DSSP file (Angstrom, degrees, kcal/mol; ACC not computed):
  #  RESIDUE AA STRUCTURE BP1 BP2  ACC     N-H-->O    O-->H-N    N-H-->O    O-->H-N    TCO  KAPPA ALPHA  PHI   PSI    X-CA   Y-CA   Z-CA
    1    1 A M     >        0   0    0      0, 0.0     4,-1.7     0, 0.0     5,-0.1   0.000 360.0 360.0 360.0 -42.3  -47.8   30.4   15.2
    2    2 A I  H  >  +     0   0    0      1,-0.2     4,-2.5     2,-0.2     5,-0.2   0.837 360.0  51.8 -60.9 -33.9  -47.4   28.5   18.4
    3    3 A M  H  > S+     0   0    0      1,-0.2     4,-2.6     2,-0.2    -1,-0.2   0.873 105.3  54.2 -71.1 -32.9  -44.9   26.2   16.9
    4    4 A K  H  > S+     0   0    0      2,-0.2     4,-2.0     1,-0.2    -1,-0.2   0.905 110.3  46.9 -66.3 -37.6  -42.8   29.1   15.7
    5    5 A F  H  X S+     0   0    0     -4,-1.7     4,-2.5     2,-0.2    -2,-0.2   0.903 112.7  49.5 -68.8 -39.7  -42.8   30.4   19.3
    6    6 A L  H  X S+     0   0    0     -4,-2.5     4,-2.5     2,-0.2    -2,-0.2   0.891 111.8  49.9 -70.2 -34.3  -41.9   26.9   20.7
    7    7 A H  H  X S+     0   0    0     -4,-2.6     4,-2.5     2,-0.2    -1,-0.2   0.900 112.3  46.9 -66.7 -40.5  -39.0   26.5   18.1
    8    8 A R  H  X S+     0   0    0     -4,-2.0     4,-2.3     2,-0.2    -2,-0.2   0.905 112.6  48.5 -73.0 -35.3  -37.7   29.9   19.0
    9    9 A L  H  X S+     0   0    0     -4,-2.5     4,-2.7     2,-0.2    -2,-0.2   0.919 113.1  50.6 -63.6 -44.2  -37.9   29.1   22.8
   10   10 A D  H  X S+     0   0    0     -4,-2.5     4,-2.2     2,-0.2    -2,-0.2   0.866 109.4  49.4 -58.9 -40.2  -36.1   25.8   22.0
   11   11 A T  H  X S+     0   0    0     -4,-2.5     4,-2.1     2,-0.2    -1,-0.2   0.889 110.6  49.7 -66.5 -40.4  -33.4   27.5   20.1
   12   12 A A  H  X S+     0   0    0     -4,-2.3     4,-2.3     2,-0.2     5,-0.2   0.918 111.6  48.7 -64.7 -44.4  -32.8   30.0   22.9
   13   13 A A  H  X S+     0   0    0     -4,-2.7     4,-2.4     1,-0.2    -2,-0.2   0.915 110.1  52.3 -64.4 -37.1  -32.6   27.3   25.4
   14   14 A A  H  X S+     0   0    0     -4,-2.2     4,-2.1     2,-0.2    -1,-0.2   0.887 109.0  48.8 -63.1 -41.0  -30.2   25.3   23.2
   15   15 A R  H  X S+     0   0    0     -4,-2.1     4,-1.8     2,-0.2    -1,-0.2   0.920 112.9  48.2 -62.4 -44.9  -27.9   28.3   22.9
   16   16 A L  H  X S+     0   0    0     -4,-2.3     4,-2.4     1,-0.2    -2,-0.2   0.915 112.5  50.3 -60.3 -43.0  -28.0   28.9   26.7
   17   17 A E  H  X S+     0   0    0     -4,-2.4     4,-2.6     1,-0.2    -1,-0.2   0.864 107.3  52.7 -65.4 -37.5  -27.3   25.2   27.2
   18   18 A E  H  X S+     0   0    0     -4,-2.1     4,-2.3     2,-0.2    -1,-0.2   0.882 110.9  46.3 -70.1 -36.2  -24.4   25.2   24.9
   19   19 A W  H  X S+     0   0    0     -4,-1.8     4,-2.4     2,-0.2    -2,-0.2   0.887 114.1  48.0 -68.6 -41.1  -22.8   28.1   26.7
   20   20 A I  H  X S+     0   0    0     -4,-2.4     4,-2.8     2,-0.2    -2,-0.2   0.910 110.9  51.3 -67.0 -39.3  -23.4   26.5   30.0
   21   21 A L  H  X S+     0   0    0     -4,-2.6     4,-2.6     2,-0.2     5,-0.3   0.937 110.9  49.0 -65.1 -43.4  -22.0   23.2   28.7
   22   22 A I  H  X S+     0   0    0     -4,-2.3     4,-2.7     1,-0.2     5,-0.2   0.964 113.3  47.1 -58.4 -49.5  -18.8   25.0   27.4
   23   23 A F  H  X S+     0   0    0     -4,-2.4     4,-2.3     1,-0.2    -2,-0.2   0.898 114.0  46.5 -57.7 -45.2  -18.4   26.8   30.8
   24   24 A V  H  X S+     0   0    0     -4,-2.8     4,-2.2     2,-0.2    -1,-0.2   0.853 113.5  46.8 -76.9 -33.4  -18.9   23.6   32.8
   25   25 A V  H  X S+     0   0    0     -4,-2.6     4,-2.7     2,-0.2    -2,-0.2   0.933 113.7  49.4 -70.3 -44.8  -16.5   21.4   30.7
   26   26 A M  H  X S+     0   0    0     -4,-2.7     4,-2.8    -5,-0.3     5,-0.2   0.906 110.6  50.6 -56.1 -42.7  -13.9   24.1   30.7
   27   27 A S  H  X S+     0   0    0     -4,-2.3     4,-3.0    -5,-0.2     5,-0.2   0.917 110.4  49.6 -59.0 -46.7  -14.3   24.4   34.5
   28   28 A M  H  X S+     0   0    0     -4,-2.2     4,-3.0     2,-0.2     5,-0.2   0.929 111.3  48.7 -58.4 -46.9  -13.9   20.6   34.8
   29   29 A V  H  X S+     0   0    0     -4,-2.7     4,-2.5     2,-0.2    -2,-0.2   0.943 116.9  41.2 -63.4 -48.2  -10.8   20.6   32.7
   30   30 A L  H  X S+     0   0    0     -4,-2.8     4,-2.3     2,-0.2    -2,-0.2   0.895 115.5  49.5 -65.5 -38.3   -9.2   23.4   34.7
   31   31 A F  H  X S+     0   0    0     -4,-3.0     4,-2.4    -5,-0.2    -2,-0.2   0.894 113.5  47.6 -68.8 -40.2  -10.3   22.2   38.0
   32   32 A S  H  X S+     0   0    0     -4,-3.0     4,-2.8    -5,-0.2     5,-0.2   0.937 112.1  48.6 -62.2 -42.8   -8.9   18.6   37.2
   33   33 A F  H  X S+     0   0    0     -4,-2.5     4,-2.1    -5,-0.2    -2,-0.2   0.892 113.0  47.9 -70.5 -34.6   -5.7   20.0   36.0
   34   34 A L  H  X S+     0   0    0     -4,-2.3     4,-2.4     2,-0.2    -1,-0.2   0.894 111.0  51.7 -60.1 -43.9   -5.4   22.1   39.2
   35   35 A Q  H  X S+     0   0    0     -4,-2.4     4,-2.1     2,-0.2    -2,-0.2   0.903 111.1  47.7 -62.8 -44.4   -6.3   19.2   41.4
   36   36 A V  H  X S+     0   0    0     -4,-2.8     4,-2.2     2,-0.2     5,-0.2   0.926 113.8  45.6 -64.8 -44.3   -3.6   17.0   39.7
   37   37 A V  H  X>S+     0   0    0     -4,-2.1     4,-2.7     1,-0.2     5,-0.5   0.907 112.9  49.9 -69.9 -39.8   -0.9   19.6   39.9
   38   38 A L  H  X5S+     0   0    0     -4,-2.4     4,-1.7     1,-0.2     6,-1.4   0.905 112.1  49.2 -62.0 -43.3   -1.7   20.5   43.6
   39   39 A R  H  <5S+     0   0    0     -4,-2.1     4,-0.4     4,-0.3    -1,-0.2   0.878 116.4  41.4 -65.0 -40.2   -1.6   16.7   44.5
   40   40 A N  H  <5S+     0   0    0     -4,-2.2    -2,-0.2    -5,-0.2    -1,-0.2   0.865 125.1  31.6 -79.6 -37.2    1.7   16.1   42.7
   41   41 A I  H  <5S+     0   0    0     -4,-2.7    -3,-0.2    -5,-0.2    -2,-0.2   0.912 136.3  20.3 -94.5 -41.1    3.6   19.2   43.8
   42   42 A L  S  <<S-     0   0    0     -4,-1.7    -3,-0.2    -5,-0.5    -2,-0.1   0.458  92.8-127.4-104.9   4.1    2.1   20.0   47.3
   43   43 A S  S    S+     0   0    0     -5,-0.5     2,-0.3    -4,-0.4    -4,-0.3   0.839  78.9  96.7  55.6  33.5    0.7   16.6   48.1
   44   44 A E        -     0   0    0     -6,-1.4    -2,-0.3    -9,-0.1     2,-0.2  -0.967  54.9-158.7-147.3 153.3   -2.6   18.2   48.8
   45   45 A G        -     0   0    0     -2,-0.3     2,-0.4    -6,-0.1   -10,-0.1  -0.666  37.4 -72.9-123.3-175.4   -5.8   18.7   46.7
   46   46 A I    >   -     0   0    0     -2,-0.2     3,-2.0   -15,-0.1     4,-0.4  -0.682  54.7-107.3 -75.2 131.0   -8.8   21.0   46.8
   47   47 A L  T 3  S+     0   0    0     -2,-0.4    -1,-0.1     1,-0.3    79,-0.0  -0.484 103.6   1.0 -58.8 120.1  -11.2   20.3   49.5
   48   48 A G  T 3> S+     0   0    0     -2,-0.3     4,-2.6     3,-0.1    -1,-0.3   0.539  91.3 134.9  75.5   8.6  -14.2   18.6   47.9
   49   49 A G  H <>  +     0   0    0     -3,-2.0     4,-2.0     1,-0.2     5,-0.1   0.884  69.6  47.5 -60.4 -44.9  -12.7   18.9   44.6
   50   50 A D  H  > S+     0   0    0     -4,-0.4     4,-2.0     2,-0.2    -1,-0.2   0.870 111.7  52.0 -63.7 -36.4  -13.6   15.3   43.5
   51   51 A I  H  > S+     0   0    0      2,-0.2     4,-2.1     1,-0.2    -2,-0.2   0.942 109.4  48.7 -58.4 -53.1  -17.2   15.8   44.7
   52   52 A V  H  X S+     0   0    0     -4,-2.6     4,-1.9     1,-0.2    -2,-0.2   0.876 112.0  49.1 -60.7 -42.5  -17.5   19.0   42.7
   53   53 A L  H  X S+     0   0    0     -4,-2.0     4,-1.5     2,-0.2    -1,-0.2   0.896 109.8  52.7 -64.7 -40.0  -16.1   17.2   39.5
   54   54 A R  H  X S+     0   0    0     -4,-2.0     4,-1.0     1,-0.2    -2,-0.2   0.910 111.7  44.3 -65.7 -40.6  -18.5   14.3   40.1
   55   55 A H  H  X S+     0   0    0     -4,-2.1     4,-1.3     1,-0.2    -1,-0.2   0.801 110.0  56.8 -79.6 -23.6  -21.6   16.7   40.3
   56   56 A L  H  X S+     0   0    0     -4,-1.9     4,-2.3     2,-0.2    -1,-0.2   0.825 101.6  54.7 -65.0 -32.3  -20.3   18.6   37.2
   57   57 A V  H  X S+     0   0    0     -4,-1.5     4,-2.4     1,-0.2    -1,-0.2   0.827 105.1  55.4 -72.0 -30.6  -20.3   15.4   35.2
   58   58 A L  H  X S+     0   0    0     -4,-1.0     4,-2.1     2,-0.2    -1,-0.2   0.900 108.2  47.8 -69.1 -37.9  -24.0   15.2   36.2
   59   59 A W  H  X S+     0   0    0     -4,-1.3     4,-2.7     2,-0.2     5,-0.3   0.913 112.8  48.4 -68.8 -42.7  -24.5   18.7   34.7
   60   60 A V  H  X S+     0   0    0     -4,-2.3     4,-2.7     1,-0.2    -2,-0.2   0.883 111.4  49.9 -65.9 -35.7  -22.7   17.7   31.5
   61   61 A G  H  X S+     0   0    0     -4,-2.4     4,-2.5     2,-0.2    -2,-0.2   0.942 114.2  43.7 -66.5 -42.1  -24.7   14.5   31.2
   62   62 A F  H  X S+     0   0    0     -4,-2.1     4,-2.4     2,-0.2    -2,-0.2   0.926 116.6  45.4 -73.5 -41.1  -28.1   16.2   31.7
   63   63 A I  H  X S+     0   0    0     -4,-2.7     4,-2.3     1,-0.2    -1,-0.2   0.929 114.6  49.5 -69.5 -39.8  -27.2   19.2   29.4
   64   64 A G  H  X S+     0   0    0     -4,-2.7     4,-2.4    -5,-0.3    -2,-0.2   0.908 110.7  50.1 -57.6 -44.1  -25.8   16.8   26.8
   65   65 A A  H  X S+     0   0    0     -4,-2.5     4,-2.1     2,-0.2    -1,-0.2   0.860 110.3  50.2 -60.5 -38.7  -29.0   14.6   27.0
   66   66 A S  H  X S+     0   0    0     -4,-2.4     4,-2.0     1,-0.2    -2,-0.2   0.955 112.6  46.4 -66.8 -44.6  -31.2   17.6   26.5
   67   67 A L  H  X S+     0   0    0     -4,-2.3     4,-1.3     1,-0.2    -2,-0.2   0.866 111.6  51.8 -63.9 -36.7  -29.2   18.7   23.4
   68   68 A A  H  <>S+     0   0    0     -4,-2.4     5,-3.5     1,-0.2     6,-0.6   0.863 107.4  52.8 -66.9 -36.0  -29.2   15.2   22.0
   69   69 A T  H ><5S+     0   0    0     -4,-2.1     3,-1.5     4,-0.2    -2,-0.2   0.917 104.9  54.8 -61.5 -41.8  -33.0   15.1   22.4
   70   70 A R  H 3<5S+     0   0    0     -4,-2.0    -1,-0.2     1,-0.3    -2,-0.2   0.850 113.7  40.7 -62.4 -33.6  -33.4   18.3   20.5
   71   71 A S  T 3<5S-     0   0    0     -4,-1.3    -1,-0.3    -5,-0.1    -2,-0.2   0.230 113.9-115.9-101.0  12.8  -31.4   16.9   17.5
   72   72 A E  T < 5S+     0   0    0     -3,-1.5    -3,-0.2     1,-0.1    -2,-0.1   0.812  84.9 118.7  56.2  35.8  -33.1   13.5   17.8
   73   73 A R      < +     0   0    0     -5,-3.5    -4,-0.2    -6,-0.2    -1,-0.1   0.087  39.4 123.6-114.1  19.7  -29.8   11.9   18.6
   74   74 A H  S    S-     0   0    0     -6,-0.6     2,-0.2     1,-0.2    -9,-0.0  -0.265  81.4 -75.7 -75.9 166.4  -30.8   10.6   22.1
   75   75 A I        -     0   0    0      2,-0.1     2,-0.5     1,-0.0    -1,-0.2  -0.512  59.4-169.1 -61.7 127.3  -30.7    6.9   23.2
   76   76 A N        -     0   0    0     -2,-0.2     2,-0.7    -3,-0.1    -1,-0.0  -0.968  22.3-176.3-133.5 116.0  -33.7    5.4   21.3
   77   77 A I        +     0   0    0     -2,-0.5     2,-0.5     1,-0.0    -2,-0.1  -0.645  35.8 134.4-107.0  72.4  -34.9    2.0   21.9
   78   78 A D        +     0   0    0     -2,-0.7     4,-0.4     1,-0.1     3,-0.4  -0.758  23.5 173.6-124.8  86.8  -37.6    1.8   19.4
   79   79 A V  S >  S+     0   0    0     -2,-0.5     3,-0.5     1,-0.2     4,-0.2   0.800  73.9  52.5 -68.5 -33.3  -37.2   -1.6   17.6
   80   80 A F  G >> S+     0   0    0      1,-0.2     3,-2.3     2,-0.1     4,-0.5   0.794  87.6  76.9 -77.9 -28.9  -40.3   -1.4   15.5
   81   81 A S  G >4 S+     0   0    0     -3,-0.4     3,-1.0     1,-0.3    -1,-0.2   0.783  87.1  61.6 -56.2 -30.4  -39.7    1.9   13.8
   82   82 A R  G <4 S+     0   0    0     -3,-0.5    -1,-0.3    -4,-0.4    -2,-0.1   0.683 102.7  52.2 -68.0 -16.2  -37.1    0.5   11.4
   83   83 A F  G <4 S+     0   0    0     -3,-2.3    -1,-0.2    -4,-0.2     2,-0.2   0.564  99.3  79.4 -93.4  -8.2  -39.7   -1.8   10.0
   84   84 A F    <<  -     0   0    0     -3,-1.0     2,-0.3    -4,-0.5     3,-0.0  -0.582  59.8-164.3 -97.3 156.2  -42.3    0.9    9.3
   85   85 A K    >>  -     0   0    0     -2,-0.2     3,-1.3     0, 0.0     4,-0.8  -0.951  47.7 -16.1-139.9 158.3  -42.3    3.4    6.4
   86   86 A G  H 3> S-A  167   0A   0     81,-1.3     4,-2.0    -2,-0.3    81,-0.5  -0.158 125.7  -0.5  53.9-127.8  -44.1    6.8    5.6
   87   87 A R  H 3> S+     0   0    0      1,-0.2     4,-2.1     2,-0.2    -1,-0.2   0.776 130.8  57.9 -72.6 -25.1  -47.0    7.7    7.7
   88   88 A V  H <> S+     0   0    0     -3,-1.3     4,-2.6     2,-0.2    -1,-0.2   0.912 108.1  49.6 -66.1 -41.1  -46.9    4.6    9.9
   89   89 A R  H  X S+     0   0    0     -4,-0.8     4,-2.9     2,-0.2    -2,-0.2   0.937 111.1  48.5 -58.4 -47.2  -43.3    5.6   10.8
   90   90 A L  H  X S+     0   0    0     -4,-2.0     4,-2.6     2,-0.2    -2,-0.2   0.903 110.8  49.9 -62.4 -42.3  -44.5    9.1   11.6
   91   91 A A  H  X S+     0   0    0     -4,-2.1     4,-2.1     2,-0.2    -1,-0.2   0.927 112.2  48.3 -61.9 -47.7  -47.4    7.7   13.8
   92   92 A S  H  X S+     0   0    0     -4,-2.6     4,-2.5     1,-0.2     5,-0.3   0.939 110.4  52.5 -63.2 -43.6  -44.9    5.4   15.7
   93   93 A A  H  X S+     0   0    0     -4,-2.9     4,-2.3     1,-0.2     5,-0.2   0.911 109.1  49.1 -58.0 -42.2  -42.5    8.4   16.2
   94   94 A I  H  X S+     0   0    0     -4,-2.6     4,-2.4     1,-0.2     5,-0.2   0.923 112.4  47.6 -67.7 -39.3  -45.3   10.5   17.7
   95   95 A I  H  X S+     0   0    0     -4,-2.1     4,-2.4     1,-0.2    -1,-0.2   0.912 114.5  45.4 -66.7 -42.0  -46.3    7.7   20.0
   96   96 A V  H  X S+     0   0    0     -4,-2.5     4,-2.3     2,-0.2    -1,-0.2   0.861 114.2  49.3 -72.4 -32.9  -42.7    7.1   21.2
   97   97 A N  H  X S+     0   0    0     -4,-2.3     4,-2.5    -5,-0.3    -2,-0.2   0.925 112.4  46.8 -71.2 -45.2  -42.0   10.7   21.6
   98   98 A L  H  X S+     0   0    0     -4,-2.4     4,-2.5    -5,-0.2    -2,-0.2   0.922 114.1  49.2 -63.4 -43.0  -45.3   11.3   23.6
   99   99 A F  H  X S+     0   0    0     -4,-2.4     4,-2.5    -5,-0.2    -2,-0.2   0.935 111.5  47.9 -60.6 -45.8  -44.4    8.3   25.8
  100  100 A S  H  X S+     0   0    0     -4,-2.3     4,-2.8     1,-0.2    -2,-0.2   0.874 109.8  53.1 -63.3 -36.6  -40.9    9.5   26.3
  101  101 A A  H  X S+     0   0    0     -4,-2.5     4,-2.3     2,-0.2    -1,-0.2   0.898 109.0  50.9 -66.3 -38.3  -42.2   13.0   27.2
  102  102 A L  H  X S+     0   0    0     -4,-2.5     4,-2.3     2,-0.2    -2,-0.2   0.937 112.4  44.8 -62.3 -45.3  -44.5   11.4   29.8
  103  103 A I  H  X S+     0   0    0     -4,-2.5     4,-2.4     1,-0.2    -2,-0.2   0.937 112.7  50.6 -64.4 -43.7  -41.7    9.4   31.4
  104  104 A A  H  X S+     0   0    0     -4,-2.8     4,-2.6     1,-0.2    -1,-0.2   0.894 109.3  52.7 -59.1 -37.9  -39.4   12.4   31.4
  105  105 A Y  H  X S+     0   0    0     -4,-2.3     4,-2.4     2,-0.2    -1,-0.2   0.932 108.7  49.0 -58.6 -48.4  -42.2   14.4   33.1
  106  106 A F  H  X S+     0   0    0     -4,-2.3     4,-2.7     1,-0.2     5,-0.2   0.915 112.7  49.8 -57.2 -45.8  -42.6   11.7   35.9
  107  107 A L  H  X S+     0   0    0     -4,-2.4     4,-2.0     1,-0.2    -1,-0.2   0.859 108.7  50.6 -65.6 -37.0  -38.9   11.9   36.3
  108  108 A A  H  X S+     0   0    0     -4,-2.6     4,-1.9    34,-0.2    -1,-0.2   0.892 111.7  48.4 -64.3 -41.6  -38.9   15.6   36.5
  109  109 A S  H  X S+     0   0    0     -4,-2.4     4,-1.6     2,-0.2    -2,-0.2   0.943 113.7  46.7 -64.8 -44.8  -41.6   15.5   39.2
  110  110 A A  H  X S+     0   0    0     -4,-2.7     4,-1.9     1,-0.2    -1,-0.2   0.886 111.4  50.3 -67.3 -37.0  -39.8   12.9   41.2
  111  111 A S  H  X S+     0   0    0     -4,-2.0     4,-2.6     2,-0.2    -1,-0.2   0.797 105.3  58.1 -75.7 -25.8  -36.5   14.8   41.0
  112  112 A V  H  X S+     0   0    0     -4,-1.9     4,-2.5     2,-0.2    -1,-0.2   0.907 108.8  46.3 -63.0 -40.8  -38.2   18.0   42.2
  113  113 A S  H  X S+     0   0    0     -4,-1.6     4,-2.0     2,-0.2    -2,-0.2   0.898 111.6  51.4 -68.1 -38.0  -39.3   16.2   45.3
  114  114 A F  H  X S+     0   0    0     -4,-1.9     4,-2.6     2,-0.2    -2,-0.2   0.952 112.3  44.9 -62.3 -52.2  -35.8   14.8   45.7
  115  115 A V  H  X S+     0   0    0     -4,-2.6     4,-2.2     1,-0.2    -2,-0.2   0.916 111.2  53.2 -61.5 -46.4  -34.1   18.2   45.4
  116  116 A L  H  X S+     0   0    0     -4,-2.5     4,-2.5     1,-0.2    -1,-0.2   0.845 110.0  49.5 -58.3 -35.9  -36.7   19.8   47.7
  117  117 A M  H  X S+     0   0    0     -4,-2.0     4,-2.6     2,-0.2    -2,-0.2   0.912 109.8  49.6 -66.5 -45.3  -35.9   17.1   50.3
  118  118 A E  H  <>S+     0   0    0     -4,-2.6     5,-1.8     1,-0.2     4,-0.4   0.876 113.6  47.3 -64.4 -32.5  -32.1   17.6   50.0
  119  119 A R  H ><5S+     0   0    0     -4,-2.2     3,-1.0     2,-0.2    -2,-0.2   0.940 112.6  48.9 -73.8 -45.3  -32.8   21.4   50.5
  120  120 A A  H 3<5S+     0   0    0     -4,-2.5    -2,-0.2     1,-0.3    -1,-0.2   0.889 114.7  45.0 -59.7 -39.6  -35.1   20.8   53.6
  121  121 A Y  T 3<5S-     0   0    0     -4,-2.6    -1,-0.3    -5,-0.1    -2,-0.2   0.537 104.4-134.9 -84.2  -3.5  -32.6   18.5   55.1
  122  122 A K  T < 5 -     0   0    0     -3,-1.0     2,-0.3    -4,-0.4    -3,-0.2   0.897  27.3-165.2  50.4  47.8  -29.8   20.9   54.3
  123  123 A T      < -     0   0    0     -5,-1.8     8,-3.0    -6,-0.2     9,-0.4  -0.480  10.4-139.2 -67.0 126.9  -27.6   18.1   53.0
  124  124 A V  E     -B  130   0B   0      6,-0.3     6,-0.3    -2,-0.3     3,-0.1  -0.741  19.0-170.6 -96.6 135.4  -24.0   19.4   52.8
  125  125 A L  E    S-     0   0B   0      4,-2.9     2,-0.3     1,-0.4     5,-0.2   0.887  73.5 -26.5 -83.7 -49.7  -21.9   18.5   49.8
  126  126 A F  E >  S-B  129   0B   0      3,-1.0     3,-2.3   -75,-0.1    -1,-0.4  -0.921 115.0 -17.0-163.8 148.2  -18.6   20.0   51.2
  127  127 A G  T 3  S-     0   0    0     -2,-0.3   -79,-0.0     1,-0.3    -3,-0.0  -0.288 127.0 -33.0  51.7-117.6  -17.8   22.7   53.6
  128  128 A S  T 3  S+     0   0    0     -2,-0.1     2,-0.5     2,-0.1    -1,-0.3   0.319 106.1 116.9-114.4  10.0  -20.9   24.7   53.9
  129  129 A V  E <   -B  126   0B   0     -3,-2.3    -4,-2.9     1,-0.1    -3,-1.0  -0.636  62.1-133.1 -82.3 127.1  -22.2   24.3   50.3
  130  130 A E  E >   -B  124   0B   0     -2,-0.5     3,-1.2    -6,-0.3     4,-0.5  -0.531   9.5-128.5 -85.2 147.3  -25.4   22.5   50.2
  131  131 A S  T >> S+     0   0    0     -8,-3.0     4,-1.8     1,-0.2     3,-1.3   0.822  98.2  73.2 -68.9 -33.0  -25.8   19.6   47.7
  132  132 A W  H 3> S+     0   0    0     -9,-0.4     4,-1.1     1,-0.3    -1,-0.2   0.698  86.4  65.7 -56.9 -23.8  -29.1   20.9   46.2
  133  133 A Y  H <4 S+     0   0    0     -3,-1.2    -1,-0.3     1,-0.2    -2,-0.2   0.902 109.3  37.0 -70.3 -35.6  -27.3   23.6   44.4
  134  134 A F  H X4 S+     0   0    0     -3,-1.3     3,-0.9    -4,-0.5    -2,-0.2   0.815 116.0  53.5 -77.4 -34.5  -25.5   21.1   42.3
  135  135 A Q  H >< S+     0   0    0     -4,-1.8     3,-2.1     1,-0.2    -2,-0.2   0.566  78.5  92.1 -82.4  -8.8  -28.5   18.7   42.0
  136  136 A I  T 3X S+     0   0    0     -4,-1.1     4,-1.6     1,-0.3    -1,-0.2   0.702  73.0  73.7 -58.4 -19.1  -30.9   21.3   40.7
  137  137 A I  H <> S+     0   0    0     -3,-0.9     4,-3.4     1,-0.2    -1,-0.3   0.783  84.4  68.1 -64.0 -27.2  -29.8   20.2   37.2
  138  138 A I  H <> S+     0   0    0     -3,-2.1     4,-2.3     2,-0.2     5,-0.2   0.958 106.5  33.1 -63.4 -56.0  -31.8   17.0   37.6
  139  139 A P  H  > S+     0   0    0      0, 0.0     4,-2.2     0, 0.0    -1,-0.2   0.898 121.8  51.7 -67.4 -36.0  -35.4   18.4   37.6
  140  140 A I  H  X S+     0   0    0     -4,-1.6     4,-2.5     2,-0.2     5,-0.3   0.968 111.3  47.4 -60.3 -50.4  -34.3   21.2   35.1
  141  141 A G  H  X S+     0   0    0     -4,-3.4     4,-2.5     1,-0.2     5,-0.2   0.932 114.4  45.1 -56.7 -52.9  -32.7   18.7   32.7
  142  142 A F  H  X S+     0   0    0     -4,-2.3     4,-2.1    -5,-0.3    -1,-0.2   0.851 111.3  55.0 -60.5 -35.6  -35.8   16.4   32.8
  143  143 A A  H  X S+     0   0    0     -4,-2.2     4,-2.2     2,-0.2    -2,-0.2   0.936 110.6  44.5 -68.1 -47.0  -38.1   19.4   32.4
  144  144 A I  H  X S+     0   0    0     -4,-2.5     4,-2.5     2,-0.2    -2,-0.2   0.893 112.8  50.9 -64.3 -40.5  -36.3   20.5   29.2
  145  145 A I  H  X S+     0   0    0     -4,-2.5     4,-2.4    -5,-0.3    -1,-0.2   0.871 108.3  52.9 -64.9 -31.4  -36.2   17.0   27.9
  146  146 A T  H  X S+     0   0    0     -4,-2.1     4,-2.2     2,-0.2    -2,-0.2   0.965 111.5  46.6 -58.4 -53.4  -39.9   16.7   28.5
  147  147 A F  H  X S+     0   0    0     -4,-2.2     4,-2.5     1,-0.2    -2,-0.2   0.872 110.6  51.3 -59.7 -41.2  -40.4   20.0   26.6
  148  148 A R  H  X S+     0   0    0     -4,-2.5     4,-2.7     1,-0.2    -1,-0.2   0.918 109.5  51.0 -67.9 -43.4  -38.1   18.8   23.6
  149  149 A F  H  X S+     0   0    0     -4,-2.4     4,-2.8     2,-0.2    -1,-0.2   0.906 110.3  49.4 -62.8 -36.5  -40.1   15.5   23.3
  150  150 A I  H  X S+     0   0    0     -4,-2.2     4,-2.4     2,-0.2    -2,-0.2   0.950 111.4  48.9 -61.7 -47.1  -43.4   17.5   23.2
  151  151 A V  H  X S+     0   0    0     -4,-2.5     4,-2.4     1,-0.2    -2,-0.2   0.920 112.7  48.3 -64.4 -40.1  -41.9   19.8   20.5
  152  152 A L  H  X S+     0   0    0     -4,-2.7     4,-2.5     1,-0.2    -1,-0.2   0.933 111.1  50.5 -60.7 -44.1  -40.7   16.7   18.5
  153  153 A S  H  X S+     0   0    0     -4,-2.8     4,-2.3    -5,-0.2    -2,-0.2   0.887 111.9  47.4 -65.6 -37.8  -44.1   15.1   18.9
  154  154 A A  H  X S+     0   0    0     -4,-2.4     4,-2.0     2,-0.2    -1,-0.2   0.833 111.0  50.4 -71.4 -35.0  -45.9   18.3   17.6
  155  155 A D  H  X S+     0   0    0     -4,-2.4     4,-2.3    -5,-0.2    -2,-0.2   0.938 112.2  48.4 -69.8 -39.5  -43.6   18.6   14.7
  156  156 A K  H  X S+     0   0    0     -4,-2.5     4,-2.4     2,-0.2    -2,-0.2   0.913 110.8  51.6 -55.7 -46.7  -44.2   14.9   13.8
  157  157 A L  H  X S+     0   0    0     -4,-2.3     4,-2.3     2,-0.2     5,-0.2   0.887 107.9  50.6 -59.7 -42.1  -48.0   15.4   14.1
  158  158 A I  H  X S+     0   0    0     -4,-2.0     4,-2.1     1,-0.2     6,-0.3   0.911 112.7  46.5 -62.5 -42.3  -47.9   18.4   11.9
  159  159 A Q  H  X S+     0   0    0     -4,-2.3     4,-1.4     2,-0.2     5,-0.4   0.889 110.7  54.7 -63.5 -34.4  -46.0   16.3    9.3
  160  160 A F  H  < S+     0   0    0     -4,-2.4    -2,-0.2     1,-0.2    -1,-0.2   0.956 115.3  36.0 -64.7 -50.3  -48.4   13.5    9.8
  161  161 A F  H  < S+     0   0    0     -4,-2.3    -1,-0.2     1,-0.2    -2,-0.2   0.728 120.5  47.6 -77.6 -23.5  -51.5   15.6    9.1
  162  162 A S  H  < S-     0   0    0     -4,-2.1    -1,-0.2    -5,-0.2    -2,-0.2   0.614  98.5-132.5 -93.0 -13.6  -49.9   17.8    6.4
  163  163 A G     <  +     0   0    0     -4,-1.4     3,-0.4     1,-0.3     2,-0.3   0.626  63.8 128.6  72.6  10.9  -48.4   14.9    4.5
  164  164 A T        +     0   0    0     -5,-0.4    -1,-0.3    -6,-0.3    -2,-0.2  -0.719  65.5  12.5 -95.2 147.7  -45.0   16.9    4.3
  165  165 A G  S    S-     0   0    0     -2,-0.3    -1,-0.2     1,-0.2    -6,-0.1   0.826  77.3-176.3  62.2  33.4  -41.7   15.4    5.3
  166  166 A E        -     0   0    0     -3,-0.4     2,-0.2    -7,-0.1    -1,-0.2  -0.394  28.4-118.2 -60.4 142.2  -42.9   11.9    5.6
  167  167 A E  B      A   86   0A   0    -81,-0.5   -81,-1.3     1,-0.1   -78,-0.2  -0.557 360.0 360.0 -79.9 145.6  -40.1    9.7    6.8
  168  168 A K              0   0    0     -2,-0.2    -1,-0.1   -83,-0.2    -2,-0.1   0.368 360.0 360.0 -98.1 360.0  -39.0    6.9    4.3
């Protein structure tokens, strides 16, 4: 029952992420196009435009990483798993996913501190826009990635003990 709830939560988060990703990418395309047109026609650009685009790339990266983790298409440096079969491979996947969740948790914690410092120091990105508004994706992204690795671990653990869906 709890796994059903976690999967529903994961699906809802993924749908929200997909819509945010679409919005951010479309914004980047339009903003970049506008920036190029303004520079070529008026010899001027949007104040802080390049900085905003750089931070939007950060958003695309974190949302994309989160969605990749959900579908197990994330960057995976697990050399030994290709040599394992069956339950040993599942056990290896559980260990790797739990370790990845732990690392992502530590990164989320550190990034919360970073964003809080940026907020406290009132670091300005451009004009009067504070940088932490754009950097908030860092702890959120790592938190969602942590959650996804935990769900993947739980799924593999259930497969391990039930004997269903053993990887070949």
